[in-house]
Structures are given as C-alpha cells and as structure tokens.
C-alpha positions in Angstrom: 129.9 72.3 -106.7 129.1 71.0 -110.2 125.4 70.5 -110.3 125.2 68.7 -113.6 126.3 65.1 -113.1 126.9 64.6 -116.9 130.1 64.2 -118.7 132.4 63.7 -115.7 136.0 62.7 -115.7 137.4 60.5 -112.9 140.7 62.2 -112.0 143.1 60.0 -110.0 145.3 62.2 -107.8 148.5 61.4 -105.9 148.1 63.2 -102.6 151.3 63.6 -100.6 151.9 65.1 -97.2 153.0 68.6 -96.3 155.8 69.2 -93.8 153.1 69.9 -91.1 151.7 66.3 -91.7 148.5 67.5 -93.5 147.4 66.1 -96.9 148.9 68.0 -99.8 145.9 68.4 -102.1 146.3 70.2 -105.3 145.6 74.0 -105.2 142.8 74.1 -107.8 143.0 77.9 -107.8 146.3 77.6 -109.7 144.3 76.4 -112.7 143.7 78.8 -115.7 140.0 78.6 -115.2 140.4 80.1 -111.7 142.5 83.0 -113.2 139.6 83.5 -115.6 137.1 84.1 -112.7 135.7 80.6 -112.5 135.5 78.7 -109.2 137.1 75.3 -109.4 134.4 73.9 -107.0 131.9 74.6 -109.8 133.8 72.0 -111.9 133.7 69.3 -109.2 131.0 66.7 -108.5 130.9 65.5 -104.9 134.0 65.2 -102.9 137.1 63.0 -102.7 137.0 59.3 -102.9 140.1 58.2 -101.0 141.9 54.9 -101.2 141.2 53.3 -97.8 143.3 50.3 -98.4 146.6 52.3 -98.2 146.7 55.7 -96.7 149.5 58.1 -95.8 150.7 56.0 -92.9 150.8 52.7 -94.7 153.0 51.5 -97.6 151.8 49.4 -100.5 153.3 48.7 -103.9 151.5 51.6 -105.6 151.2 53.9 -102.6 154.5 54.5 -100.7 154.5 55.8 -97.1 153.5 59.5 -97.1 151.3 59.2 -100.2 147.6 58.3 -100.8 145.5 58.1 -103.9 142.2 60.0 -104.2 139.8 60.2 -107.1 137.5 63.2 -107.8 134.8 63.5 -110.4 135.4 66.7 -112.4 134.4 68.5 -115.5 136.3 67.9 -118.7 137.7 71.5 -118.6 139.1 71.1 -115.1 140.6 67.7 -115.9 142.3 69.0 -119.0 143.8 72.0 -117.2 144.9 69.9 -114.1 146.5 67.2 -116.3 148.5 69.9 -118.1 149.7 71.6 -114.9 150.3 68.4 -112.8 150.9 65.5 -115.2 153.1 63.8 -112.6 150.5 64.0 -109.8 147.3 62.9 -111.6 145.8 60.9 -114.4 142.4 60.5 -116.1 141.1 57.0 -115.5 138.4 55.1 -117.3 135.0 54.3 -115.8 136.0 50.7 -115.4 139.2 51.8 -113.5 137.1 54.1 -111.3 134.6 51.3 -110.6 137.5 49.1 -109.6 138.9 51.8 -107.3 135.5 52.4 -105.8 134.7 48.7 -105.2 138.2 47.5 -104.0 139.8 50.6 -102.4 137.6 53.5 -101.6 134.4 51.8 -100.3 135.4 48.1 -99.8 135.3 48.7 -96.0 131.6 49.6 -96.0 128.9 47.1 -95.2 126.2 46.1 -97.7 123.5 47.5 -95.5 123.1 50.2 -92.8 121.5 48.8 -89.7 119.5 51.0 -87.3 120.0 48.9 -84.2 117.9 51.1 -82.0 114.8 50.8 -84.3 115.2 47.0 -84.6 115.6 46.6 -80.8 112.5 48.7 -80.3 110.5 46.6 -82.7 111.8 43.4 -81.0 111.0 44.8 -77.5 107.5 45.8 -78.6 106.9 42.4 -80.3 108.0 40.6 -77.1 105.8 42.6 -74.9 102.7 42.3 -77.1 103.3 38.6 -77.5 103.6 38.2 -73.7 100.4 40.1 -73.2 98.5 38.0 -75.8 97.9 41.0 -78.1 97.5 40.8 -81.9 101.0 41.4 -83.5 99.9 41.0 -87.1 100.5 44.6 -88.1 103.7 44.9 -86.1 105.1 41.8 -87.8 104.2 43.4 -91.2 106.2 46.5 -90.2 109.1 44.3 -89.0 109.2 42.4 -92.3 109.4 45.8 -94.1 112.1 47.0 -91.6 114.2 43.9 -92.4 114.0 44.5 -96.2 117.1 46.6 -97.1 115.2 48.0 -100.2 112.2 49.1 -98.3 112.1 52.7 -96.9 110.9 51.5 -93.5 113.5 52.3 -90.8 115.5 49.3 -89.7 117.9 47.9 -92.3 118.6 50.0 -95.4 120.7 49.2 -98.5 124.0 51.2 -98.3 124.1 52.9 -101.7 127.7 54.0 -101.2 129.0 50.5 -101.0 128.8 49.7 -104.8 129.6 52.1 -107.6 126.6 51.0 -109.7 124.2 52.1 -106.8 126.0 55.5 -106.4 126.0 56.1 -110.1 122.3 55.3 -110.3 121.4 57.5 -107.3 123.4 60.5 -108.6 122.6 60.0 -112.3 126.2 60.5 -113.3 127.7 60.0 -116.7 131.4 59.4 -117.2 133.2 60.6 -120.3 134.7 57.6 -122.2 
C-alpha cells in the first residue's frame, strides 16, 4: 500500500459483475508497472470508496443494473497506465468531484458521530445509582460532559471522521493532484 499520501489521483472505476456474480475489479497486475516488477498495491492509498447510493443490484441513471462505481486513490503512474489500458472503464476525477462522490454517494449513509451506547448507558446507570445514594457526582458529571462531546477523546460519542471528506483528508494528510 502506498505510504506517501501526497500527489494522489482519484480514479473513478466502473465495476461490473463477473458471470459468477462477483465484482469485476480491474486486474491491476495487467499494468506495465506490474510487468516491471512493481506491486500495484504500492501505488494505492487505502482501499475502495464505493457508491452506496446505487450498487450492482440497483439501477440509476449513471449506474445501470450490474454495474457500480468505485473510486480509489492511486499514484500518478498507476493512474496514467490504467487510463491507457482501460479508458472505457475509468476516469481521473478532480478533487471537487471526489469530494462530491464522497459526501453524496460513498459515505452519505454514515452518521455524523459514532455512539458507544454501552459506555453511555454505564455512565447513566452509575450517575443514577450515585444520585440515589446521595453521593457526590461532580467528577462523574465532568466525565459525562466529555463523553458527550464528539471532539473529546473520552469514550462515549466520537466524531465520525469518515463521514466528511474534509475530515478524512485532514486525518490522512492526503494531497490530490490538480
């Protein structure tokens, strides 16, 4: 896997279905770089970002039944070679197009925050018991306030950094080639 998150290209790929019903991803080992001894995985950052609004089993105006869009962040070298070999299956998209794909197709189904229901229920139970027993709950309430803050590392509610492209980009430190 590509470890340098700089100068990446968002490659939008049309993924069909094989006769056995499995996704027909490109065989990256057909690229010239692979024939020259390089591993395609070393030119990829992260994994696939799939269109969740229209998969293989649904049909939409830009995604007919049996086809799904996926985007992968790759090196410029892999992108150039892939676009040469499969011009009908993929295209280089701009960062704005990738952000739109991220926000409205790939991760629109995710919630803004991740909620640890078990932790919050435990805090609530402890607060209830301590209150019933007349104990001081000042410190527990401080922990609860932190647990309810999605930007605080305290377990409870955490910001889901996969929901928005800007958060993912910041976390990973990626740079997209214009």
